[in-house]
N, C-alpha and C positions, 0 to 999 in steps of 0.2 A: 454448354453445359455439360461440366466431365460426365459422364459413367460415373457413382457410386460403387458399383461393383468391382471389389480388387485392386481398389485404393484405399480402405478404411482400414488397413492395419497394416500399417509401418511397422520397420525395425531398423531400421541404420539410421540412428541417431546422432553417429559421432560425437561420443560421451566424451571425450578425452581431448576434441580435436576443436583448439575455439575459433569463433564467430573469424571470418577473413574481413580484411579491412577497417580492423576497430582503433583504429587512429584516436578517441577520443574514449578516457576515461569508463563514459556511461554506454553500454553497450548498443548498437544497433542506430548511436546516435551519429554519429562522426562528419555526416551530408548536413548535419540541423545545423540552424542560421547560430551568428555569434549571442542574440541574446538569448536564443532557446537554448546553448550551450552554457554560457553564463548563469540560468538559472538550474538547470539541471547540474553544475556542479557545487551551487546550493546545499541543494539539495541529497546528494549524492559525492561523499569526500574524496577528494580527489588521492590521497593519500593510498584510502584503504578500499575505493571504490562500491562503498558499501553508503546506507542509510542509517537511519535508528529515526521512525517516526514516531510520531505519539498521539494517537486516535482516540479522539473525542468528542466523535460529531455522531456520537448513539443515541443522542436526546433528539433528533430529523424524524427519527420512525420510533423509538421505544420511549419518548418522556424521559423524567429520572428516572436512572438506573443508578445502582446501588455502587458505591462508589464515585460517583459523579453527583451526587444531588447539587453539591454547590462546585460549580465551574471555578470560579474566583478563589477556592480555598481548594483545589487538587489540584490543580493546572502547574498556573507560573511557579510553584517550589521546583518542578524539576525542568524543567526549563532548561539551565545550565548545562544539562547532560544529553540532548537529545538535538539530531538537527534540525527536527524538520515538523512545525505543528498543524495537525491533520484535524481541521473541525469546521464548523458551517460558518455561514458570516455572520448572526445572531449568536453562536457561540462567542466564537473570536471578539466582535467590535463590543460585546457586555462586558464580556468578564477577563480580554487577555489584554491586561496594559504595553501600546505600542512600543513601548521600550524598554519593554522586556523583550523581545523579538530580536533587536540586534543581527547577529549574524546568522540567524534560525532563518529559514525557509518557509515558507506557507504555499501548505497544501490546502486549496480552498475546497469545499464539496458544497457541490454546486446542482444537481440530483433531488428530491425530494415530489413527494405527490403521496406517499403513501403511509402509513402506521399498522401498528400492532391488531388492528380491528379490522384492515381489510383482507379479507380473503385472499385478493392477491397482491403481491406486494410488489410486481414487475410492474405493474402500475404506474410509471413517473413521469413527471416532465421534471426538462430545464427550468429552475427556480431562479436563478444569478447568473446575470446576462457580462457578455468578455466585459462590459463598461464596469462593471462592478469590481469585475475581480482584480479588472485595472486599477481601480482608485485603493481597493484595499492592496496595491500590488502581493499581489498572488504570483508563487513561480511555481507552482503545477495548479490543475482541475482538476478534482473527481469525481465522477461521472458510474453509476454504480449501474451494469451490465448483468441480463438477465440472457443465458443462454441456454436454451430449451424449456424458454417458458412460456405462460400465453403470450404475454405481449412483448417478445425476445423480438418483434421489428422496431416497434416503437424504440426496444431499447438502444437498439442500436444506429435509429435515427437520431434519436440523442447525444450519443455520443461523437456517432458523424457530426453533427454541429459543434458542436465542443471542441470536435478536433481542428475544424472547417477556421472558425475563429479564435481557437487559441494561434494556429500555424502563422494567421494572418498577424496577430503580433507578437511570435514568440512567446507565447508562455503553451509549455507541456503539458497535457492531458494523458490521465492516470485512469483507466478501465480499468473497475471492481470489479472481479467475476464474484456476482452476488451464487449462495446457493438455498435454494428453497428446502421443503420437507421434501417435496419429491425429487431432487438432483442427486443423485449417490457421489461423495467427496473422493472419488479415484483418478487415477492418469491417465485415463481415456477422457473420464470428462473436462478434466482440467486440462490437457495436450487440445482439445476440440476447443474450448473459449478461450483459451489464452494465444491460440493462436487466431483465431478469428477477430479479436480484440486488436492485435497486433496489426492486422490485415489492413483493417479499417483506418492505422494509423496514429494508433494510440503511442505517445514515447514511453508510456510505463505499464507496468500491468500488476495488480494486485490481485493474489489469490490464496487456496490457503495449503497446506502440506500437508506432503500427502503417502503414503507408497512408490514408491520408483519416480519420486518429486524429478529424477535429473533425465526422467523422460520429457521433462514438463520443460524444464528448463531449458534442452538443449534444442529441444522444438520452437520455441520464442523466440524470438528473433531481438525482442528489446528487451529489457532488466524484469525480474519479476520479485517484488516483494512483497514475504509473505502478511499472509495478514496471523494477526497472534490466537481469533478467533474466544473461545466460553474459558473462563478462568481453570486453570488447573492445574494442580500443586508448583509453587518457583521452582524446584529444580524440572520438573518435568518440561518444564515451560522455559527452562532453558535450556534444557535440551533439546528442542521442537526448532529451536533458533540455529544454535550450534547447526546441526545437521541439515538444517535447509539450505546455509552458508556454505557449508565442506559441497552443499551436490549444488552450488550452483547459482543461488538466490543473491541479491546486492543488497538483501536489509533486510528489514521487518515493520512495520508501522502496527504496533502493539497497543491492547487498550485497556481492556479487561486484565490482564498479565501483572500490567503493571500499579493499577489505579486502585485494584481491586486489591493488591496486596497486601502479607502482614506488612510489612513496610516500603509500600512504594519508592520514599527514595533508596533506598538498599538494593532496588530491583530492575531501577533505570540501573544502574552504575551497572547493575553486574551484566545487564544484555546489553550497555553500549561496551563492555569489555569483550564482550564476543563479538559482536558487529565491527568494531574499530581496532580491537589490540589484538584477536585473536587466540584469545582463551579457552579455556577448553572448557565441555561441560562442570567436569568439575572443581578447576579454576575458579568461578564465576560465581559458583554456590557458596564455594570456601570466601570469594570475596563480600558477597551477599551475608551471611553469616557475620564475615565480623565489622561489615560495618553495620546492621543489626541489632548488635549484641556492644556497640561502642555505648 
């Protein structure tokens, strides 16, 4: 075990230096298998290198949330403008007609076991096995990872099992950095959490945007997709997305800031413009207002 003294204050992130040996458009996955690359190419657009995921898996621990009282009414109308559905097994199979998925990727939430009634949200299990992921034609398996929480070890064990089985069948894994009430949303914390998840073997990492985000991205050898987080004003959500992409994020997994928007249909198109068409925050907001006021 390395002595932690003298190694916990890194400084040289090589912010402007691209990762070496990058012959594939998804960071850190140049040596992945053919099937893995095929699935990652559905998630991350080869032209832009980015992904717009629509997160609607909140019910697995929150139950019905504002804006997602009816998955069948809120999610399908947005399908045209996203790259990837991010949902649970039950949410997808009961409310999303497979005929509308088309060329869209499926990110399947495979962890569960906690709820807002639990004192410790970090105590989770893997609730969906690899056979079910294959049957559902999943392109990505997502599991929550709690670094610094009471059940960190079990959380890492869950992540490891998903990665091991996913690698066997060419299905990538996304480790989702969970931030509880005791955890600070700082670059220091996210550098630690994203790096651990990547080194365990996840092909994609999801975490929140923060100050000094460029150091988080630089220190993580696989793509980072930012979480949309709690509902904020539309302009602010677009600006967060724009800044994250400018600093190296490979996309956004946005939920509440789309489906709780005053106009989800306009919001998803504006965010897509930032993710794939290099729109600035101002340009995206103008697009949002134009579509909203038609």
